[in-house]
C-alpha positions in Angstrom: -4.0 120.8 1.5 -7.6 121.9 2.1 -9.4 120.1 4.8 -13.1 119.2 4.9 -14.9 120.1 8.2 -18.0 118.1 9.0 -19.8 116.9 12.1 -16.9 117.6 14.4 -14.2 115.9 12.2 -11.8 117.3 9.7 -10.1 115.3 6.9 -7.8 116.2 4.0 -9.7 116.7 0.7 -7.4 114.3 -1.0 -7.2 110.8 0.4 -6.0 107.4 -0.6 -8.6 104.8 -1.8 -7.6 101.2 -1.2 -10.2 99.2 -3.1 -8.6 96.2 -5.0 -5.4 96.4 -3.0 -4.7 93.5 -0.6 -2.0 92.0 1.6 1.6 93.2 1.3 0.8 95.2 -1.8 -1.8 97.2 0.2 0.5 97.6 3.2 3.4 98.8 1.1 1.1 101.2 -0.8 -0.3 102.7 2.4 3.1 103.0 3.9 4.3 104.9 0.8 1.3 107.2 0.9 1.8 108.0 4.5 5.5 108.8 3.8 4.5 111.1 1.0 2.1 113.0 3.3 -1.3 111.4 2.9 -3.3 111.6 6.1 -6.7 110.3 4.9 -7.0 106.6 4.3 -10.2 104.9 3.1 -10.9 101.2 3.5 -13.9 98.9 4.1 -14.7 95.5 5.5 -15.4 94.3 1.9 -12.0 95.3 0.6 -10.3 92.5 2.6 -7.4 94.8 3.4 -8.1 96.3 6.8 -5.2 94.2 8.4 -2.8 95.6 5.8 -4.0 99.1 6.3 -3.7 98.7 10.1 -0.1 97.3 9.7 0.9 100.3 7.7 -0.5 102.7 10.2 1.2 100.8 13.1 4.5 101.0 11.3 4.3 104.8 10.8 5.3 107.4 13.4 2.3 109.5 12.7 0.3 110.5 15.8 -3.2 108.9 15.7 -4.9 112.3 16.0 -3.2 113.5 12.8 -4.6 110.6 10.7 -8.1 110.1 9.3 -9.3 106.5 8.8 -12.6 105.6 7.2 -14.0 102.1 7.1 -17.4 100.7 6.1 -20.0 98.0 6.8 -21.2 95.9 3.9 -24.9 96.0 2.9 -25.5 92.4 3.9 -24.6 93.3 7.5 -27.0 96.2 8.3 -29.0 94.6 11.1 -27.8 96.2 14.4 -26.1 93.0 15.8 -24.4 92.5 12.4 -23.2 96.1 12.2 -21.6 95.7 15.7 -19.9 92.5 14.8 -18.6 94.0 11.5 -17.4 97.1 13.3 -15.6 95.0 16.0 -13.9 92.9 13.4 -12.8 96.0 11.4 -11.4 97.7 14.5 -9.5 94.6 15.5 -8.0 94.2 12.0 -7.1 97.9 11.9 -5.6 97.6 15.4 -7.1 101.0 16.3 -9.1 102.2 19.3 -11.5 104.1 17.1 -12.2 105.0 13.5 -12.8 108.6 12.4 -15.6 107.8 10.0 -17.8 104.6 9.9 -20.0 104.3 6.8 -22.9 102.3 5.4 -21.2 101.0 2.3 -24.3 100.4 0.2 -28.0 100.8 0.9 -30.1 97.6 1.1 -33.8 97.1 0.2 -34.3 95.3 3.5 -32.5 97.8 5.8 -34.2 99.4 8.8 -32.7 102.9 8.6 -33.8 104.1 12.1 -32.2 101.0 13.7 -29.0 101.4 11.7 -28.5 105.0 12.8 -29.4 104.2 16.4 -26.6 101.6 16.3 -24.1 104.1 14.8 -25.2 106.7 17.3 -24.4 104.3 20.1 -20.9 103.7 18.6 -20.3 107.4 18.5 -21.5 107.9 22.0 -19.0 105.3 23.1 -16.2 107.1 21.3 -15.5 104.2 19.0 -16.4 106.2 16.0 -16.0 110.0 15.6 -18.6 110.4 12.9 -21.0 108.4 10.7 -21.6 108.5 7.0 -23.2 106.7 4.0 -22.1 105.7 0.6 -24.1 105.4 -2.6 -27.3 106.9 -1.0 -29.8 108.6 -3.4 -31.6 111.9 -2.6 -34.7 110.0 -1.4 -32.6 107.9 1.0 -30.7 110.9 2.2 -33.9 112.8 2.9 -35.1 109.9 5.1 -31.8 109.8 7.0 -31.3 113.5 7.4 -34.8 115.0 7.6 -36.9 112.2 9.1 -34.4 110.4 11.3 -32.2 113.4 12.0 -29.0 111.5 11.8 -25.8 113.6 11.9 -24.4 112.5 8.5 -20.8 113.6 8.0 -20.8 112.8 4.2 -22.1 110.7 1.3 -19.4 108.9 -0.6 -20.4 108.4 -4.2 -18.9 107.8 -7.7 -18.1 111.3 -9.0 -15.8 112.3 -11.8 -15.6 114.5 -14.9 -17.6 112.0 -16.9 -20.5 111.6 -14.4 -22.8 114.4 -13.5 -23.9 114.4 -9.8 -25.5 117.8 -9.7 -28.8 116.8 -8.1 -27.3 115.0 -5.1 -24.5 117.6 -4.7 -27.1 120.4 -4.6 -29.2 118.5 -2.0 -26.2 117.8 0.2 -24.9 121.3 -0.1 -28.2 122.7 1.1 -27.7 120.6 4.2 -24.0 121.5 4.6 -22.9 117.9 4.0 -19.8 117.2 1.8 -19.3 114.5 -0.8 -16.4 112.1 -0.9 -15.8 111.2 -4.6 -14.7 107.6 -5.2 -13.6 106.5 -8.7 -12.5 110.1 -9.2 -10.3 109.2 -12.2 -13.0 107.3 -14.0 -11.2 104.0 -13.7 -8.3 105.1 -15.9 -10.6 106.1 -18.8 -9.3 109.7 -19.0 -6.0 109.4 -20.7 -7.5 109.3 -24.2 -9.9 112.2 -23.7 -9.0 114.9 -26.2 -10.5 117.8 -24.2 -8.7 116.8 -21.0 -5.5 116.2 -22.9 -5.7 119.7 -24.3 -6.1 121.2 -20.8 -3.4 119.0 -19.5 -1.0 120.1 -22.2 -1.7 123.7 -21.5 -0.7 123.2 -17.8 2.1 120.7 -18.2 0.0 118.1 -16.4 -1.8 114.9 -17.1 -5.5 114.4 -17.9 -5.9 112.6 -14.5 -4.4 115.5 -12.7 -6.8 117.9 -14.4 -9.8 115.7 -13.6 -8.7 115.4 -9.9 -8.1 119.2 -9.5 -11.5 119.9 -11.1 -13.1 117.8 -8.3 -11.0 119.3 -5.5 -11.7 122.8 -6.6 -15.4 122.3 -5.7 -16.7 123.4 -2.3 -17.4 120.5 -0.1 -15.9 117.8 -2.3 -13.1 115.4 -1.3 -11.6 112.6 -3.5 -10.1 109.2 -2.7 -8.3 108.0 -5.9 -6.8 104.5 -5.6 -3.1 104.7 -6.2 -0.8 101.8 -5.6 2.5 103.0 -7.0 4.4 105.9 -5.3 4.7 107.7 -8.6 0.9 107.7 -8.9 0.4 108.8 -5.3 2.8 111.7 -5.9 1.2 112.6 -9.2 -2.2 112.9 -7.4 -0.7 115.1 -4.7 0.9 117.2 -7.5 -2.6 117.8 -8.9 -3.1 120.2 -6.0 -0.6 122.6 -7.6 -2.7 123.1 -10.8 -4.7 126.2 -11.3 -7.6 125.6 -13.7 -9.2 128.7 -15.4 -12.7 129.4 -16.6 -11.9 128.2 -20.1 -10.8 124.8 -18.7 -13.9 124.5 -16.6 -16.1 125.3 -19.6 -14.4 122.6 -21.6 -14.9 120.1 -18.7 -18.6 121.1 -18.4 -19.1 120.3 -22.0 -17.9 116.7 -21.6 -20.4 113.8 -21.8 -21.4 113.2 -18.2 -23.4 109.9 -18.1 -20.7 107.4 -17.7 -21.1 105.4 -14.5 -18.5 102.7 -13.9 -19.8 101.3 -10.5 -23.3 99.9 -10.8 -23.6 96.5 -9.2 -26.9 94.6 -9.3 -27.8 95.6 -5.7 -27.3 99.4 -6.4 -30.3 101.7 -5.8 -32.2 103.4 -8.6 -29.8 106.3 -9.2 -30.9 110.0 -9.2 -31.3 111.3 -12.7 -29.6 114.5 -13.9 -32.0 117.4 -14.5 -33.2 117.6 -18.1 
């Protein structure tokens, strides 16, 4: 599997998302994924599943250095002291000595960006996080963090799939050598009935979801973290890596409607608009 290299860390381009999985269901799912070969696990304080993720990791025989673990701090906890409390709680629940990537989960109107990244830099200096990142940041926010503050961002995690164009933010991040981690990469299960994807899938003996996932993973500097609870779904996502899409497939995908955003809570920022 291709690995994404950024800010001194490396992680597989295909990871396991764990949003909306809790308790034993989450633990069993992560154990299954690790058994199948996943080495990139994404969680967050808000998911209420860090203990389950940590239990699955503890039960595995995988060396810590061979595993990439991401967690996140919620937007209500972005004051420096609150970040540190959230991080300590996450680390304790995960039963780890460090996390590979610690991220700001959502921006907040009240946040003090210099103070946030000074706090994350201190955690990195202490060896408690290996890299820092953000989720759901717009180009204007990214400019402030990268160009004004000079924070060494490892990635921006955003909703990205075949039905949502993210060209502006992708282009900006690519100009800075910063990758994207795509969440909701299968458009919350809305791809099965898409005729264009079904036609491509039929041509390759695959599923529309596999086509959509491979389209993302074929892009330079893009990783994806589909949620998959059942072993069959986890394996199907891994099998997407075996697909080879051609130019005709990519043209058909490029022609799809690309304005469908599924994650847009009331506290979301004003999203970047696609170029006219």
